[in-house]
N, C-alpha and C positions, 0 to 999 in steps of 0.2 A: 753551739748546739750542744742540746742537752741530748744524755743516750737514753737509747730507747728500754724499756724494762724489758723485761722478761716475758714471755708468755705467748700465747696465739691468739691474734685478734682477727680483724676483718674489715671491708668496708663499710661506714654507718651514713643511716641519713642525711644531708646538714638542712635546717630551716631557709637557708638559702640557695635559693637554685643556682647551676651551676658550677656548685663547691664540691669537691669530689675528699669527705673525711675517712680516711685509714687507722683504726682502732689497734693499739697493738699488743694490748692483753685481754681476756675475756672478762673479767671482772673488773672493775674500777676499785681504788680504796676511798675507803668514807673523805666525802671532799671535796676529789679531784675529778676534774672532766676533761676530756680529749677537746683540742684545741678546735675552734671554726669561726667562723668569718660571721659577726653580725653586718656588717656593710662591705660587699666587697666594689673590687675596681671596677668602674665603667669602661665601656669602650670609648675611643675617643675620635678624632677626624682634625686634625689640626694643621695648620696651612706650615708650607715649607720653612723652617729658621725658626720658628717660633717654640714656645716652651711648651712641655706636656707634665701633667700631674695625675698620677694614679696616689688615689687614697684606700686606704684599706684599717677599719673597726674588728680586731680579733678577740674572741672570748676562751677562756681555756682557765684551770686552775692544777698543777703552775703557770703563771703566767707565761704564754710560748713566747719562742724567740719568730720574729717575722721576716722572711729574706725574699730578695727579689732575683729574677733570672729572666732573658729573653728567649726566642729561638735562634736567631742568626746570629750570635756570639756571646760575650760575655758582656758583663757591668762595670770593670774591675777600672773604667777610666774614671777616677772622682772627681773628677773636670764634668765630665758629661752626664754623670749620673751621680746623683746626689740622695741619699737613703736619708731619713730622720724619720723624730716620733713626737708629735705637736702631744702637750703634755697637756693642754687647754679644753684639748677636744678629743684627747686620745685617742690621738688619728698614726696613724704608719703611713709615712708619704713616700712615693721616689718621687724624684723633681730630675727630665729628662731636658739638656740645654743643647736648642740649633738641632732637632730636628731634622733630617732629611731621607731616611726612608720607613715606612711600613713596616711594622714588626708582630709577635705578639708576647707580650709580656705575663707573668708566673710570678703570682704571690704564695709563698711555702710560710705555713705557723706550724711551729712542731715544738713540742714538748715531749715528757716522758713516757707518756702514755696514748701519744697519737699524732697523727699528722692531717692537716688541712691544706689544698691545695687550689689556687681558681686561677684564671687567665683574664686578658683583659685587650685585645685587640686595637693595635694603633696606625690607624690611617691616613698617609699625607697625602695632602694634594697641593696643586699647584699656587702659585700667590693669588693674590686677591683680584687681579685681572680676572681669573676662571669665574668665581663667583659674585663681581660685580655686576648689581642688579641695574638694568637700564628702564626709564618706564615708557613701558611698552603705546604706543600711540594707540588710542582709541579711532575705530572704523564703523560709521556706519554703513551697516551689512545689510545690501537690499534683499529678497526673498530667492532671487536666484544666484547673489551670491556668497549665501552662507558657506565659509569653512566645514566641508562635510568632517571633521573634525568633532566639530560642537556637535554634533549628533551624537555620534560616539559615547562623547563625553554624557551627553546629558541622558542617555535613554539607561543608562548607568547611575546615574547618579541620584540620589535621594530627593524625595520634593525640598526640602528646607538649601538646598545647593544651587535651586535654580536659577534665583536671584545674581546671587553671583557668577556663574559659570555667563550667563546674558551681559552680564557688566562687562566682563572679560571680554567677551567677544563682541560687545558692543552693539548688542542687540537689543532694541527697545520697543518692540511692537512686542508685547508679552502674551498679548490674544494668540496672534497667527503666530507665535510659538508652540503656544499650548493644544493649537487644533492641529498644526503640524507635525507638534512631539504625539500625540494619541495616534494620528494615522502609520508614520512610523513605528510605534510601539506595536499595533495591530499585523505591521507589515512582517517584524519581525519575530513577534511569535507564529504568526504561521509560516515562517521557514525555521523555528525553533523546534513548532510540534514535527519536525519530519524525524528528529533523532533524539527529544528527549521529552518524558510525559511531563514531567513540572520541572520549573525551575525557581528560588526562592532562597532567602535568606543574602542577599547579595550584600556583602560588607567590602566598604572601597580601603585601597590600599592606605597603611599606616604604618609608622618607623618605631620599631619598638628602641626599647632603652641599651640593649644588648648590640642595637647596629644593624640588625636585620628589619627587613620591613615584610610584612604579608597582608592578603587579603583570600578572601573567601567568598565562597557561594554554595547553595545547594540543589543538587539536580539530580534526579533520578534518570539516566539512558535507556531509550528502549530496546538501544544493543548493547552489552555489555562488551563488548569488542569494538565499537566506534573510540576513533581518533582522538585525541584529547591533545590541540594544540596551542603552543605560547607564544604571543607575539610580543615585539618591542619594537613600536614607530613601523610595524609596517613587518617585520624582519622575524623569521622563526627563531626562535632559542629552544635548545637542545634544555632539556632538564633532569633532574635525579629523583631519588625516592627518599632523601632525607636522610638516607642514613651515609652519604661520604661527607664528609665535613669540607672537602675541597670543591665541591659538586658547588657552584654560584648560583643556580637556581633548580628550586625543588617544588614538589606536588607530591603532597598525604592527602589521600582516603582515607575516612574514618566513616564507613555505612556509607550515606548519600550526600558528604561536605569532601569538598575537595578544596585543601587548602595549600596556596603558594606560598611560597618566599622567596627572597631574596640575601645574602649573605652580603655583609662586609658592604655598606649602604653607601653609595658617595655618587659627585655630582655626574658621572657619569652613567649612572644607573636612573636619572632622569628622563621621563618620557611616557608614552600610550600603552600600555602592558593593555594584552588583547586574550579573553580565553575561547577557542574555536572548537566546537564539536566537527569535524571532520570538516564541509567547506562553510559555516554556519556560524556568525559570532554569537557568544552566546551572552558575558561580560565584556567592558570593558573601565579599567581606571588608572588615572594616573599617578603619577610620581612626578613631582615639581622641583624643576631647575629654570633654569634660565636660558638657557639653549631649548628651552620649552618653548613656544610661543603660544602655546594657547592655554596654558596651566601657570597656576600662580608661581613666581622663580621661591629659590629658597632664602629667606633674607638673610642679610648680610650683615650680621650684629651681633655683637659679643655683651655680654654677661657683667652687668655693672657691677653690680650685687649678688650675692650668691645665694642660695635657701640657707637654713641655718636650724641647727638640732634644737628641737621645741619639746618641750614636757608639761603635761596639762595631768589636772585631778579628771579621774574619769565623769562624764556626765559634760565638762566644758569645751569648748569649740578652739579648736589649734588652727591657725596659722600659718601659712608658708609665704612670702615673697619674694618677687625678684625685678631686677629694674634691667631695662635694656639700653644701649646704645642708641638706637634708633626706634619709630614708631613700626611693633606690626601686631594686627586686629588682634591675630589668635595665634595662640602656642598649646604643645602638649602636654597635658599634667595625668603621671602614671602615680598608681599605687603598688609598690610591689611588684612591679615592671605590668599591670594591667592600665589599660589609658580610665580615667574617668570620665566622665563630664555631668555636667550641671544638673541639678537636683536634688532630690528630697537628701540626701547625705552628704552632699559637693557643691559648696558654693562658690563659681568663678569668676572674678571682676576685674575687670581692665577699666585703667584709668584712663582720661579724657585725650590726654596726648599718646594715648595706644604705647606704654612705656613702661610702666606699672603693671603686673600682673599678679592676682592674690589667688590662692585656694584655700578654704575655708573648711574643714575639715568636722561639723559639728557634732554635739553628742559624742564625744569618742568615749570609747571604750577601749576593751583587751588586745578586741580583733583588729584595731585600725590601728595599730603599733606596726611600724615598718621603715622600709624605705620608700620616699616621696621625691619625684624625680619631676623637672620643668625641662623642657623641649623647645627651643626656639631655633630654628636653623640645623645648621650642622652645629651650634651649639648645646650644651645639657648643665645642667645642674643639680644634688643630691644632697637630703636633709633628713634625718631619722625625726620619726615621732613616737617618744615615749609616754605611756601612758599611769598617770603614777596612780595607788588603790591607799593604803593606809600609810601614815608616817609619824613613829613612833621614835621618841627620845630618851633614853633611860641616864638619868644622870645622878654621879654620886659622888660629894666632894672629897668622901672619906676614903672609899672603896677606887674611886676614876673608873666603876663600871662604863661604859659608855658602848652602843650599836646603834645601828641607822640600818633600816630597811627599807625598804621601797619596792616598787612592781618594775619587773623587767622580764628579762628573755626565758628566765626557770633552767640556768644551769648551774647553780650553785647552790651546796648547802640542802640537811635535810634535817627533817626535826619538823615540829609545829610549828616553828618559828619565833615562841615565848622563852624558849630553853637559851642559854647562852653557848651550847658546842654546835649549831648551824644557823642558816638563816630563812629557811625552807621556802621563801619566796621572795629575793632579793635577784634571781635569774641574770641581771647582766655582767656581776662579778666587780660587783662596786668594791671600794677595799672599806676593811674592817678590822678593828683591833679591838682584841678581846684578854681582858684578864678577870678572872673566877674571884667571886667573893660571895661565900656559904651565912652571908647576914638574910635580913630580909628580902625577901623579891616578891613579885609580881607572880601569882600562878595564872592568873587571867588577866590579861590586858585589856585596854581602855580600845575603841572603835570609833572610827568617823560614824556618826549620826547625822541625819536629816530629818527635822520634827516639822511636822503644819504647826501654823499661828495659828492659837488661842488653843492648843491642844497641848497633856504632858507629855513631857519621856522620859523615859529611865538611862541614866549613865550608871554605870555599872563597873565595879573591878573587883576582883576577888585576889587578897596578899595569903603569903605563906605562913603568917603569925597571926593569932585572933587575939596577940595582947598588944599587935600595934593599933596606933591610934593616928587617922588621916586628918587633913587640911583640905578642903575643897579649895579652888579659887578659878574667876572669872576675870580676864584681862587684867589681869593682878591683883584683885578685891576678893578678900576674902567671902564666902557665901554660909550662908545658915544652912547645916546640913542636920538629918537625922539619920540615928544609926541603927538598923535594924537587922539582925543576925549577918554580920559581917560585910553586907554590900550597903551601897552610900548612893543616893538618888539626889538628884538636881530639877528642882521644877524650871520651863522654861516660858517668861512671861513673853504675851504681849510687845513689849517695848524694842525688843530683838528683834523686829519683824525683818531688815532687810539686811543686816547685820551679818557678820560669822565671827563666833568669838571662841577663844581659847581658852577653855578651862583647865587649870591646872591641881594636880592631887599629891599630897605629900604626905612619906610617911616618913617619921625622923629626918635624916638625908636620901629620901630616896624620893625621886617624883617622878611623875608622866602627863606629857602635854599632847593634847589631840585636838581635831578638831570639833566645833559645834555650829551646825550649817541650819536655818531656819527657812521654810519652807513655806509659799502662799501658792496652793494649784488653785486653779478653775474653780469657782462651787458656784451651783443654781440652788435660790431657795426653793424650796419643798414647793411652795403654792403656786409660785410661778411652774414650776418644773410643772407638776400638777395640772395646770390652765393648756400648758402648750402642748400637751399628750394628747386632749382632744379632739376630735377630726375637725378640719374646719370645711363647710358642706356650703358652695356655691354651683350659682347657674351661669349657665354658658354666657359669656361676654362680661362677664363681673369679675371686682377685682376679688384678692385672696391674701389677706397676710398673718406674716408669722412672727411674735416678736417677744424675745426671752432676754430677762437681765442676769448677770451674772455678777459677781466680782472675782479678784485674784490680782495675782504681780504682774504687772506691766513687764514688756510690750506680751500682749496677747493676740494673735493670732483666729481670724473669726471662717469660717467657711462654709457656706451654704450648698447642700446637694438633694439632688431631685432623683430618685430612682436609682441613688450611686454616681450618679454623673454630675461634678460640679456646675453650681450657675455662677456665671457670672455675670455681670453689669453689662446691659443690650438692650436690644428690643423686648418690650413685656415683661423685662426682671430690672425690680433698682434694690439696694443692701443697700443698707445703712447700721455703720457702725462707731459705737464708743466705749469708751473704757467701760462702761457699766452694764452698757445694754446691744444688741443687735434685733435689727430690723431686717422683713425679708418682704418686699411686694411685689405680689403677678399682677399683672392688670389683664384684662380682655381673657378669662381663663376660658380654654377649652377642653373640650371632651377630656382631649388626647393630654390635658395635664394633670388628669389624676394618678396620682399615685403618694411612694412616701416621701417625704418630706424631713431633712437632715441635717441638724446644726453642729459645728462638729469647731470648739472653742480647747485652742493648745496655748499654753507658757513653756517657761523651761523647767517647769515642774510634774506638770502631768496634762494629759487629752481629758476630757469629757465631750461627751455626745450625747445627742437627745433626740427624738423621732417622732414625727406628727405625720399626720394622715393629710390629703389633699381628695375631696372628691367634686368632682362638677358635675351638673346633671345637667340634660340634655335631653332632646328625642332621643327613640330607639334606631337603631341601624333597621334596614326591610328583614322583615323574617325568612328565613334562608329556604330554597329550593332546594333538590326539586320537588316538583309535589305528586306525592304517592298515589293512585286511585284504590281508593277501598273496595267501593261496592259501583258496578257501572249496570244497572240492569233497564226492564222497561218505564219502574216507576221510580225511581232514585240515582243521585249520583252522590257517592259518598268521597270524600278524598281530604289531605292531612299535609300538612309540613313541615318546617320546624321551624323553633323558635328563632327571634334575631339573633346574631351574634353578641352585639351589648345593646343592654337594655336599657340606656341611657342613664343610668344610678341610680333607677329606682321600679319596680315589678311593672311589669306589661298588664296591664288592667284587661283590657280588651282588645278583640279583633276587625275592623271596617270592612266589610264585604262589597263588590260590585260584580254585575253578571252582565256579560252581552252575549247575546244569538247572532252566531255565525251568520255572516252577510248583511245586521245590521250594523250603525254607526252609534246609537244608543246607549248608555251603561245605564242597566236599572239597579238602582242604591235597596241593598240586602239589610244591610243595619247594620249592629252591634250584636257580635256575639262574644259571651264569654275567654277568658283568656286561657280556654283550650287550641291550642293549634289543629284545631278538626271540625267539618262543617260535611252534613248532609243535605242533600236541596232534592226535597220531593216536588217543587212544583214544573217540569220539566215535563217535554213532547215529546213520543218515540221518535227517532232519528234526526234528531233536532242534535246540533252542536253546540256546546258553551263557553265561553271563554271568561274568567273571573280574573279579579282585583282584588289584594290584601294589602291592607295596612297594620299596620303592629300601635298601639295605643297607650302612654303613661299620663303621669302628670304633667309632660310637660309639652306635650300634645301628638300629632301625626310623625309615621314614620312615609318612607318614602314606597311607593307601590313595587310589590311582588304579583307578579303577572303571568295567570298559566298558560300551557299551551291549550288548544280545544279539546272539548271533554265531552264524548259523547256516550249512548246506551251501546256499547262494546259488542263484539263478537267474541267466542273463544280464540284465542291462539292455536297456532299448529301442532299437534302432536309430534314427537320424535317420530321418525319410519319407523314402520314396522318390522321385527325381529320376524326370523322362518325359525319356529321351537323344533317343529318335527313334520315331514313330507311324507308320502305314502301315494298308495292309485289314484285311493278315492277319497283321500283328504290332507290338510294343509294345515297345523294349525301353527296360530301368530303370536304374538303380544308387543304391548308397546306402552310406552309410558304417558303419563298425563300432561298435557298441554303446561307450561310456564305460567301462561295468560288466561285467567278463566272470564275472562270479559268484566269483571266483577260480579258474577252470578256465578251459581253450584253448576258443575256438567250433570246431563240429565243424560248423554246416551253418545253412544259413537255410528259414525257411519263408516261399513268399511267396502273399498272398491278392491276391485280383481281388472287387470285386463293382459292378452296376450304378450309373450315379447317381443317386440317389433309393431303391435299394433297401438295406434290413437284412440279409439275407443274404452271407458271404462265402464264397467258393469257393476251392479251392484252385488252384494254378497253380505248381510246386513244382518245374520245373529248378533243378541245384545250380550251375550257373555264378555268376560277378559279372563284370562286369554279367550279365541275363541278356536273353531276349527271351518275352516272353508271347505265343503264338502258339493259343492256343485267346480266339479274340475276334471278335464279327464285326462288318464293312465297318458304318461309321454309326456303334455304340453308344459311349456315354458310358462311362469305366469309372475307377476307385478304385484304388489298389492300397496295401498295408501288407504290413510286413516284422516278422518274431520271428529272434531268435536262439537259438542249440542248444547247450549246452554236456554236459557228461557228467553235471548234476542234471536235465536233459529244457529244452525249450523255453522261454525269459523270455516278458515281455511285448511283444506287436507294438506294432511303431512306429502316431506316429498316419498317417492317410491321405492321400498321396501328393494332387499337383492331378490336375483328372480331365482325361483324353486322350481322342480319340476315334480311333477305327480306321477311319485312312481316309490317303489317303496324303499328302504333305507339299506345301502349297501355295505358291505363288508368289505372292511379295509385293508389292502392289501401286502402280499407278502415282502420278502426278503429284495434287493434286487441283486439281478446274479453279474458275474464276471466283472465285481469292479477291481479297476487299475487304474494304476498312474499313467498317462500317455506320456505329459512333461513337466518339466519342473525348473524355476530358476530361482532368485533370493528371493524374490516376494514373491513371487505368485507357483501355483501349483493346478494342474490338469487333471483332472480324471472322467471317465466314462464307464459304462455301466450296461448290462441288459434287461429290458424291460420282467419284471416277475412274471414269472406263468400264475391266468387263472384257475383257483383251484372252486369249483361251482359247490355255492353253502359253507364256503369256508376264506377263501379268499379274491374278489374281485379284482377289474380290471385297474390299475394303476390310471391315474391321468395327470398327475405332476410329481415332481422331486424337490428333498431339502438335500443340500449339502452344511452339515455340519463340522466346525475343527473343535478342538480344546488344547490350549498348549498342557505341555506336561506339569508343568510346575499349576495348574491351575485346577478347580474341581469343576467348574460350570462349562456348558457346550456354547457354544454361540452359531446362528447362521450365517453362512455367509449373502443368501437369495432369502429377501422379505414375501417374493411370490413363490409361486412353486413353477418349477421349468417343467415343459414338456419334452424338450429333448431329452438323452440320455448320456449328455457331456456335460460337464461345467468347469469353470475355470474360477480359485479362488484367488482372491487378489489380498494386496497388503499386509503379507507376511513378512514376518521379521528374519532378516537374513540369519542362515543356522540354527534359528530354532528350530525346536522339535513339537510336532502337533501328533495328537490324534486323528482321524480323519473319517466321518461314517459318511453316509445317504441312508433315507427315508425317501420311502416310495410314499403318496398320499391320492386319496381319493375323495368323494363324498361321503363315506362311512367313516373318515376318518383318515389315521398315520399310522401306517404297518411298523413291522421292526426294523430296526435300522439295520445297516450292514457296514461291518468296520472291516479295519486291513488289522492282522496279526501283530504288528509291529508298526511303533509309532513311524511319523516320515520327518524327515528333514528340508528345512526351506533351502533348497541346491540345486543347481542342475545338474543333469546324471555326471558322472563321474570324467573327468578326463585328462589324459595324464600331459604334465605341458612342454610347450610343445610353441617354438620362433615363429612369428608367421610372419616375420619383413624378411623377405630371400635378397634386401638389398641392404644391407647391413656391412657396415664395414668391419675389416677387421684387425684397418692400421689409419692410424690418425696422427697428423702431425699439427702440431700447434704452436704459436712464438709466443713465445713466455710474455706472461703478462694479458695473452687475450684470456677468454671465457674460452671455456672446455663442457661442451655436451653430448653427452650418445645417451639414445634414444631407444630399446628397445621394447616390440610388441609382440605378446604371447597370449595363446591360449591353453587356459587350465582349469579346471574344477574340479573339487572346493580351491575358495582361493587358495592360492600359495602361500608361502616367506621365500623372501626374497632376499636374499647374501651379495653385495658386492666385496670381493675380494681384491686386494693389491698385490701382486708374487707371490698369494697364496697368505696373505694376512688381511684383516679388515683395514676398508679405506681411514682416511684420516678423518679428523673432526671436521679442518673446513674444509671437504668435501660434503654437498648437500643427498641426497637420497631421496628420491619423490616417487613411493608407489600408486600406482592407482590397478585399476579393476584389471585391465589387461593389456598392462606393460607398466615400465620403471623406466627413472630419468636419473644419469647420472650429472651433477651440474658443481662445477667449479667457475669457482667469478673469477678469480685470479690467478693464471697458472703459474708455478715455479718449475724449475731447473727439477725439483724432488719430484715433482707428480708425476716423470716418466718412470714408465713401466708395463706393464701384462695388466690388466682389470678383467677380473672374473663375475660375471653374475651368473649365480644359480638360482634356478626357480624350480621349488618340491615342495608336494603335496602327496596326500596322501596315496595316490597311484603313481608318481613316480618322481622323476625329475630330468631337467636340461640345464647342459650349459652354453654358455656364448661366452667367447674369449676375443680380447681385442687389445691393438697395443697401441698406446699413446705415448708420443713421442714429444715433449716441453724441450724445443731449441730455441736458440735465439743467433740471431744473426753471427756467422763463426767470426772470430779474430783473425787478425791475417798472419801471414807465414813469416818468418825471420827473415831478417838480411839475404839476398839470392849473391850467390859465389860463383863466377865462372872460370873454366878449365877447359884448355881444349890439349887431350890426349892424343887425338889422329886425326891429321891433314884435312879441313872441310867441313870438322864439328866442334861442337861445344858441349860442352856437360855444365849441366846447372843444377846446384845444390843449394838447400834451404834450411833454417831450423824449423822445425817442427809447429803448428798452430797451438796455444794453450789448450786450446779447445780439443785435441787430437786422441789425447787419454780415454775421456769421456765419452768423448764420441762417436761409435763406431761405424758411421756413416760417413764420415767426415773424407773427402779425398783432397784432391786440386787440377786446379787445369791451368794450365802453360799459354803464353800468347806471346806472337813475335810482331815485328814492326822493323824491315828494314829501310835505308833511305833514301832507297827507290820508289818502290811503290809505298810508301806512307801509310798504309793501312794496317791495322790489326790485323792477325788472322792469327787465331786457335789451334795452337801446336797438338795438342793432348785433354781430352778431358780422364774424369774418375779415376787420376793416378793415384794413388795409395802407399805411396814409398816418396823420396825427399829429395829421388834427384831424375834426372830428367836427359836424354842427349839430344840436340838438334844438328838435323843431318845438312846436307845442302847448303854448306855457309861459302859462299862466292869469297872471294878475296877483293877489297878495293871499296865494301860496301858497309857502313855503320849496321850497328843492329842492336834493336832493346827488347828486352824482356819480360815479362808480368808475369806473376806467380799468383793466384786466386786460391784461397780455403774455401772451401763449397759443402754445403751441407742440403738438408734435406729445408729449408729456411731459404737460404739464395747463396750469393758471394758474398765476401768479406771484401776489406779493401785491398787494393792489389799490394803487391813486395816490388817495387822495381831494379832490376838490377843495373850494376855499370854500362854501360854504351862498349860495342863490344868492333871491336872490327879493325881486318887485316890490309897490308899496303900488296896492291896489285903490280906485278912486276908488268911495267909496258915492254915493249916488241914493235920493231918497226912493221908496219903492214904494207905490202908490195900489193895492187890490184892492178889486175891488166883488163881494158875494155873489150867484149867480144865485139867482132863483125857484127851492125844490124842485116837483117833479112828482112824485103818485102813479104807481106804477107798476103794474104787472098780469099776475103771474107765470103765470097758470094757462092751461095750455095744453090740448089734447086729444091722444090717446096716437097715439103714431108711431116705427115703427121705422127705426130708426138704422142698423141693419146686419142685411139678412136673413138667412135661414136660406138655407145651402147644401146641394146635392145631394151626397150624400153614401153610398158604396158602403162597402160591409163584410162579410168574409169569413166564414161561417158558425163560430159558437164564441166570438167573439170579441165583443168589445165595441165598442159605436158612442157616439159623443161630438157632441152639436150643440148650438149654441148660435146668442142674436141679440141686439141690444140695443134697447131700447126708453126712450124718453121719455114725460115728460109729468106737469102737475101741474094736480089732486093725483095722488098713484102711482094708476097702471094698473091693474087686476086682470087678472092671468093665466089664462091656460088654453092645456094642452097638448089636440089633435087627431091620432089616429091614424085615419085613412080616417074623418071626422067623429063619431069617437065620443071623447068627453074620456078620459085620462090622467092625470089632477089624483089618483084614487082608487085609481090601477089599482099595488101594491108593485111589479109588475115596473120600474120604471122610476123615475128618481129626478131630482125637479126640484127646481132651484132657485133663485131671484129674487135675486140681491145689488148693488144699486145699478144695477136697470134692465139687467143682464146676465143674461137666464134660459135657463137651460143642461137638460138632458134628458139621460140616461143611460142606455146597455141593456147590461146587464151583461152579457146572453147573448142576441147576434143568433140567429136564427132564421127558416125561412121564412115564419112567420106574419108577423113584426116588419115585411115589406115592404109599402111602399102609399106612401098621403099623409100628411104631418105636417103639422099649419098649428098655430100659434101666434096665438092672439086676446086682446086689449091692450083691455081695458073700462073705460070710465072715465064721470062723470055728464056729459063733454063731449062724448063721442064713441067713436068705437073703431078700432080697424087690426088687419090679419093679416100676417101671411108663413108664405108655402109651403115646402116642402122635400121634391119627389119620392126617396126613395132606392133603392135597388138591391142586391140579398144580391147578391155575388160567390159562385159556385160554388168549393170546395176546389183542382179540378183548373185555378182559372182564374189 
């Protein structure tokens, strides 16, 4: 590897995108260049197990060393990685055998003055089964069976693709499709208008040569914050901004342009891509694959022949050609990584069998140089185009001087290209061998020359010695020359019309070769051209013909244009073409065919144009309205109109008029008038209305009719409502504007009328001056006025009424308001109150209203908060900016005008009255337990003015970044989406403003289910007890709330019993251990979240010493269970309301069962149906359904049996309703 030169350099821009060039030194030595790539390796997508070839062409002097590397390992295995140099094509090639893994390969070009680096991705896909193309069975879809994806693709596709998409989906009814598509477009545009103002420039998805796919659209969002979503086959995709090379999908925004890209495209990326704004679809495009049933599959083809590097001379056409293994209707062509289409510059052709594809670059220039790529499915091929300029050879048999110049990339040599110490324009680093000879040499060489046939041309060169003699040769034959002042001239004859010759010029043994090309551009005879330039004038319906002879070398392309739009053979247009002339025939010309006719003749040498004019004569269009009334009086009606928009190609000579009187059916002919668009009719009757029809006339005939509206002797229009100039107790002055319509005559006077406010009667007040004084008024009465204009036809309509005016002397403006103060304020409003100003007789009159004005402190102009004066002495100004500073003033007004303003001494801040921060929610918790992984949300409410600064702290320091704090006007919220154990702590919120501050503290404990304690061990130190001990739970160190719970189960009861809870140590003694039973123990760790899994102890049991038990049965005794009756629950005192029920009860015992008898005032109730009596198991009860006055008295229950009797008394009382 070359050793870098000493010095400091930097990054340098490469001509090829994706190449990074580093220059080691600040200034390069003469003739030296840094390495660069003329053609860099391209990204490849290859099937598993196949070969991959990376090719690169580099430049630089000294010639750089080229090496290869890859990201996922080295390439030291010479069997798998073979690096070689192709001398024929000057390409560096890396061959990778039996590939199985995707990787990124790097190519380095290094010489002592710099380094160039580029990368190329290798994508590996599965075998042919993955991309095998199956022929899709076409299906005829009815209207109701169309796949919805058909419309998604069609709505965003260009019109030229409609036919192809319909064929793929089997849709054959194109008219129905277009009608349905227009309907869906309107529906889609209506939905899109919710979120975007406009959307245009939709570009379908396209795969680039670097392995990326791109599509774009331009749209202007109504809301810049609207969400833009990207979907693939209905599934939403995450995308980046293009800065991270690891991101698969990206979106970049340039103004209103949104560019979406997909990196390292493979078959798995195929599908329907959709761009949505919120929930509305904006654009759909499809990337092809065989897994996608509604877009064309990726063709599984191989390149039988690849593109070859091409060299042409400027002005010639370059052709690239490739052959495919299978038919493909269309492939993608790219020039310098930019896709090209068929047009004026590029000609794309496909053979009939769809296997051979050609790209022709027409009329090549230096700008067309570069790398051209053909992309067919997942295969691609590249070739370079080199455009040569001059070709010069210097030979000397004696001195052996040789140098070859050509146009290239411009990176080698310096100088003017004619001396032998540099090459000037060689560019691409071609080989060069130089030995200097100081003999005779050329000072100025020859250059390529193109000459027109029949003309003379000059070929000259300048030698370093005037004593040298030169000889001219053409195609090896000597040419007779003249020597003039050291220059040599060669005449060109017509006999070399279509051949390219190569003259020689020899001085001693020094000779120079150069090409001389004869050209024959199109020519037009001057007489034929002057005849063609004459305008052609025809009448409507006639034919127009244009013919122009010419000469020039074939092939010749002929085009006809009308108003810069090309004319093609078709309806009404016939074009004849030959090698010597062309003829254009326009049949049945119409007026709209008038315009410029142009012919363009082009061959390989030049383009000629000639322009003529076609004029089609026809009748004029109708005169234009509206008709304007110039005069409408008792003696005449005069009106005018506008001339026709199109005079038909010849001037309007006359206008033909007819008149109809309103109410009659006949039209009276007035006749023709000269060509001025105005007419005065004096033959009229007063009060009659007339209608006129007007036709324009030229040499071709009459136009259609313009009909006027009804025209009559008109009265003047209404003046504007009069204005009150001034008012006094005995006089009111008025002024008004003249009416806009005078009715065709002059205004001779006005009528002035007045009425009292609230009255419907108008009386005359008719002085004649303007403005006038109305003196017939009563002091203190309020009047309205109106005016009507008078012309020769009479008075017109009156104006609208004026504003009310009171007949009284003018008033003085009021004084300043008193006691101006602020009664309330908020962030957007300000409430004011004041006291009415006092009246000062002769100086300040009573105030009738008030205006409130505000002015921000950063502005100079006052603005009024109320457009109309308010009567109240209070007002609230709204629409203020929060915390903005305002000057405020109040102005009193009355009929005399505005008084002086009253303002505050200081500015006012738009904010509520100052309030010290205070938390308002008294139910806020000071302790919170949250399970790890759950959401933590703490909300606090407060009141404060002005808006406070809110600070959240955890354990005295600011909260972490993953904690979200949301502040609003009267509260704040702490939010942790997924809590962790580290979030445990004491959180403090501090609310502070200029008035004060308040603090609230809450402890948040984030815990998880505790881990179980260690194994449980059992020991017995005292008979009848067991001591349990266990290893602490791992959570005990970090959780001071962790405690233990111990449970027991013995072999007799078989149920678990909690022995102890909230135990904070690791040992516990169980008592009351009985011998002969087996005991099981469980120990749980317990915290604020819950219980852990239990730790189970071994089974504990002791053997019971069995003793012989002797039991003596005692003698049984006969028991007598008989007993006399006895009341064990006596009756109680009862008080009942009249009309309600009353329930009494008592309990009695006895054996045998006693007989129960109820008494009321010593009268037995057992047979009384008004009482419900029961005796159940010794419980005796009595129910009185409806208590009345007769139910008052003493109740008694008697229990009797053979062994005795007992009784119980109850003196009930009856309550009155008002008690």
